[in-house]
N, C-alpha and C positions, 0 to 999 in steps of 0.2 A: 400697471405702472411700469415704466421703463427707467433704467438708470444709464447715464452716459458720463464717462466711459463705463462699460459694464462691470468692471472690477472696482469701481470707485466707492460704492456704498450700497445702501438698500433703502427701501421705502416701507414705512409702516402706516397702516390706515387704509390701504387700498382694499377694494372689495365691492360688494353689492350694497346699494343704498336705495331707499325709497325716494320717490319723486319729492323734491324740495327739502329733503333731509340734508343736514349739514355734515359734510365729510371733513375730518381733520387729518391731514397728511403730514407725516414727518419724514424728512430726508436725513438719513444717518450716514455720515461719511466714514469710510474705512481709514485706517492709519495712512497718513501721507496725502490725504485729500481733504478739501473743504467744499461745502455746499456753495453753489453759485446762483442757480435759479431754477424755476420750473418752466417748461416749454410744452407747447402742443403744436404738432406739425411744423416744428422748427421756429415757431414764433414764441418769444418770451412772454409769459403771462403773469409772472410774479417772482419776486426775490424774497418773499416771506417764508420763513420756516419756523414753526409749522405753518401750513397753508390751510385756511378754512375756506371751503367752497360749498355753495348750495347746489345740489345735484338736480339738474333739469334735463339731462340727456346723457347718453353714453359718452364718456370722455377718456381719452388716453393722454396722460401727462408723462413727461420725462423729467426726472430729477437730474439736473446737470451739476457735475462736480468738476473742480480743477485741482491740479496738484497743489499742495500746501504752499510751495514757494513761488507759484505762478501768480502774477498780479491779477486782481479781479477788476475789470473795467466797470466803473460806476457811471451810469448815465442819468442825466436829468432832462426833464422836458420843460421848455419855456413856452408858455402859451400867452399870446398877445390878444387883447380885446380892445376895441374902440367903442367909446360911448359918445354919442349914439353910434350904432353899427356902421353907418355909411359916412362917418365924419372924416375918414382918412385912410391912408394906405400904411399898413404896418409890415415891417420887414425884419427878419431875424429870429422868428419863432422856430422851434424845432427841437430835436433831441441832440444833446451834446454830452461828451465825456466830461467827467469831473475835472476841474482845474482848467477848463478851456475858456479863453477869453472870447466873449461874444459881443458883437455890436448889434444893437437894435435901433430901429429908426421909425419915426412916425411922421408922415407928411400929411398935413391937413388938406382935405378936399376944398374946393371953392365954396365959400360961405361959412367955413369953419376956421377956428384958430386952435392950435395946439396949446393945451394948458399944462398938463403934467403927465 
């Protein structure tokens, strides 16, 4: 387990686990820091703390922290689905920061009508 920045905190629960065993990881912030998220190879995998994962391979996670007074950006994912799948074109799905105004649109394909 890694910690970023290195002086921001520590991780409990790291170690060797059997295949498909559940690991419970705790990110503990040092004074002046708060936990932000877990990442692997620079990709955010979770913002849960503690984090429960089923071990299926060697995994290196980083507990990321920010300074206490630094704002934490919260992101939400908007997923759009059309029923039936080929009924139209959907625009506006994606990942957005909290409090962002988002416009979504649905344009019906020929032979379909937008309902709701």
